[in-house]
C-alpha positions as CSV (number, residue, x, y, z in Angstrom):
1,M,-52.7,-8.6,-20.3
2,K,-50.6,-8.7,-23.5
3,R,-50.6,-4.9,-23.6
4,R,-49.3,-4.6,-19.9
5,V,-46.7,-7.0,-20.8
6,I,-45.5,-5.0,-23.8
7,E,-45.7,-1.7,-21.6
8,F,-43.7,-3.2,-19.0
9,C,-41.0,-4.3,-21.4
10,F,-41.0,-1.0,-23.2
11,L,-40.7,0.7,-19.7
12,A,-37.8,-1.6,-18.8
13,L,-36.0,-1.0,-22.1
14,V,-36.2,2.7,-21.6
15,L,-34.9,2.4,-18.0
16,I,-32.1,0.3,-19.5
17,I,-31.1,2.9,-22.1
18,I,-31.4,5.9,-19.6
19,G,-29.1,3.8,-17.1
20,G,-26.4,3.3,-19.9
21,I,-26.5,6.9,-20.3
22,L,-26.2,7.9,-16.8
23,F,-23.8,5.3,-15.5
24,P,-20.6,6.7,-17.5
25,V,-21.7,10.2,-16.4
26,L,-21.8,9.1,-12.7
27,T,-18.6,7.0,-13.2
28,R,-16.8,10.1,-14.4
29,H,-18.0,12.1,-11.6
30,H,-16.8,9.6,-9.2
31,D,-13.4,9.3,-11.0
32,N,-13.3,13.4,-10.7
33,R,-13.6,13.1,-7.2
34,K,-10.5,11.2,-6.8
35,Q,-8.6,12.8,-9.7
36,S,-8.9,16.5,-8.7
37,C,-7.0,15.6,-5.4
38,H,-4.5,13.5,-7.1
39,G,-3.6,16.3,-9.2
40,N,-3.4,18.9,-6.4
41,L,-1.2,16.4,-4.4
42,L,0.9,15.7,-7.5
43,Q,1.7,19.3,-7.9
44,I,2.3,19.9,-4.0
45,S,4.8,16.9,-4.3
46,L,6.6,18.8,-7.4
47,A,7.0,21.9,-5.2
48,I,8.3,20.0,-2.3
49,A,10.9,18.6,-4.6
50,M,11.9,21.9,-5.9
51,Y,11.8,23.2,-2.5
52,S,14.3,20.4,-1.5
53,Q,16.6,21.1,-4.5
54,D,16.8,25.0,-3.6
55,Y,17.4,24.1,0.4
56,G,20.0,21.5,0.8
57,E,17.9,18.5,-0.2
58,K,15.8,19.1,2.9
59,L,12.1,18.7,3.0
60,P,10.1,21.8,4.3
61,P,9.5,21.9,8.0
62,V,6.1,22.3,9.6
63,I,6.9,25.9,10.9
64,F,9.7,28.1,9.5
65,G,11.9,29.4,12.3
66,T,10.4,31.6,14.9
67,K,7.9,32.8,12.4
68,T,4.4,31.3,12.3
69,V,4.9,30.5,8.7
70,G,3.6,26.9,7.6
71,W,5.0,24.6,5.1
72,V,2.1,25.7,2.8
73,N,3.2,29.2,2.8
74,G,6.8,28.0,2.2
75,L,5.8,26.2,-1.1
76,Q,4.1,29.2,-2.5
77,P,7.3,30.5,-4.5
78,Y,7.0,27.1,-6.3
79,L,3.3,26.8,-6.8
80,K,2.1,30.7,-6.9
81,N,-1.5,29.1,-6.0
82,Y,-3.2,28.7,-2.8
83,Q,-6.1,26.9,-4.5
84,V,-4.3,23.7,-5.2
85,F,-4.4,23.0,-1.5
86,Q,-8.3,22.8,-1.6
87,C,-10.3,19.7,-2.0
88,P,-13.1,20.6,-4.0
89,F,-15.1,17.7,-2.2
90,E,-14.1,18.8,1.4
91,P,-17.3,20.4,2.9
92,N,-15.7,23.1,5.0
93,P,-15.1,26.6,3.6
94,A,-11.5,27.7,2.6
95,Q,-9.9,30.5,4.5
96,D,-7.6,33.2,3.3
97,N,-5.9,33.4,6.7
98,P,-3.0,31.0,7.0
99,H,-3.5,31.0,10.6
100,L,-7.2,29.8,10.3
101,S,-8.6,26.3,10.0
102,G,-9.4,25.6,6.5
103,F,-6.3,27.2,5.0
104,T,-5.5,23.7,3.6
105,D,-7.3,20.3,3.2
106,Y,-4.1,18.4,3.0
107,W,-1.7,17.5,5.8
108,L,2.1,16.8,5.8
109,N,3.7,13.9,7.3
110,S,5.4,15.5,10.5
111,N,7.6,12.6,10.8
112,V,9.4,13.7,7.5
113,A,9.0,17.6,7.7
114,G,12.7,19.1,7.7
115,L,14.5,15.9,7.0
116,Q,17.2,15.5,4.5
117,D,16.1,13.3,1.6
118,K,19.0,10.9,2.1
119,K,17.4,10.1,5.5
120,L,14.3,8.7,3.9
121,K,14.0,5.0,3.1
122,N,11.5,3.0,1.2
123,V,10.3,6.2,-0.2
124,D,7.7,4.3,-2.5
125,H,6.0,3.3,0.7
126,L,6.5,6.3,2.8
127,I,3.7,8.7,3.0
128,M,4.4,12.5,2.9
129,L,0.9,14.1,2.4
130,G,-2.7,13.3,2.3
131,D,-6.4,14.3,2.3
132,G,-7.1,16.1,5.5
133,D,-9.9,17.6,7.4
134,G,-10.2,21.3,6.2
135,G,-12.4,22.1,9.4
136,S,-10.2,21.0,11.9
137,P,-8.4,23.5,14.0
138,E,-5.0,21.9,13.0
139,S,-5.9,22.8,9.2
140,T,-3.7,26.0,9.1
141,A,-0.9,26.6,7.0
142,S,1.3,24.2,9.4
143,Y,-1.2,21.4,9.1
144,A,0.9,18.1,10.0
145,I,0.1,14.9,11.4
146,N,2.1,11.4,11.9
147,H,-0.7,9.0,11.9
148,L,-4.3,8.7,11.1
149,P,-6.5,9.6,14.0
150,A,-8.6,7.1,15.3
151,S,-11.9,8.8,14.7
152,W,-11.1,9.0,10.9
153,L,-10.9,5.1,11.0
154,Q,-14.4,4.9,12.5
155,S,-16.4,7.4,10.7
156,S,-17.6,6.9,7.0
157,D,-17.5,10.9,6.7
158,S,-13.8,10.9,7.7
159,P,-11.0,12.5,5.3
160,A,-9.6,9.0,4.9
161,K,-12.9,7.8,3.4
162,R,-13.7,10.9,1.5
163,H,-13.2,9.8,-2.0
164,L,-15.3,6.7,-2.4
165,G,-14.4,5.0,0.8
166,G,-10.7,6.1,0.6
167,A,-8.2,8.9,0.2
168,N,-5.4,10.1,-1.9
169,Y,-1.7,10.2,-0.6
170,A,1.4,11.3,-1.9
171,F,4.6,9.3,-1.2
172,A,8.2,10.5,-0.8
173,D,9.1,9.2,-4.2
174,G,6.7,11.8,-5.7
175,H,3.6,9.2,-6.8
176,V,0.2,9.8,-5.7
177,K,-2.0,6.7,-4.9
178,W,-5.6,6.3,-3.6
179,L,-5.9,4.0,-0.7
180,K,-8.3,2.7,1.8
181,P,-7.4,3.4,5.5
182,E,-6.8,-0.2,6.4
183,Q,-3.8,-0.1,3.8
184,I,-1.9,2.3,5.9
185,T,-0.1,1.4,9.0
186,Q,-1.9,3.0,12.3
187,E,1.0,2.6,14.7
188,M,2.1,5.6,16.9
189,P,5.6,6.4,16.0
190,P,8.3,5.0,18.2
191,K,11.1,7.2,19.4
192,N,14.2,7.6,16.8
193,K,12.1,5.3,14.3
194,D,9.2,7.6,13.5
195,I,9.9,8.2,9.7
196,Y,9.0,4.6,8.9
197,T,5.6,4.3,10.6
198,F,3.3,6.4,8.4
199,R,3.5,4.1,5.3
200,L,1.9,1.7,3.1
201,K,1.5,-1.5,4.5
């Protein structure tokens, strides 16, 4: 009996030591899931700021003129890298063709696309970019939405919950933050006031 108690205690001690070694590794892995998209969105936000400086302080439009060139293409002179538009934890394969789904895993807030910077208010609360669904038909180079789809709020596998129950969002002032979907306004945009609806509560 005494021997079994000693064996049990020894086994428990081994498990505690292994847990102590693995927990920081797993925590770092989870942190990396958030940090990889965090870094991508910071780079894209910086590219948008540079684009704005070059084009009369206007944000990039969803689609450029009559061409079928999306905002993702329009930022390439500043990024020179399409890989930054891919979330490493988004399960759908990346596409090389800007007209196919999977070209980007991030969306642009269509409410602010093409607007002048001076028209944006409460920029520290106004969401400009976020984690998206690289498998949806819309995830081409012109991927843009103006609210979180209802299906994203219901499914635990949605882009809004991809990173440990939340997602990464870039704000109009350039900072990036991880948020749960319930921290974001869900109203459909009313006419003439739509730039204020996709924001932090």
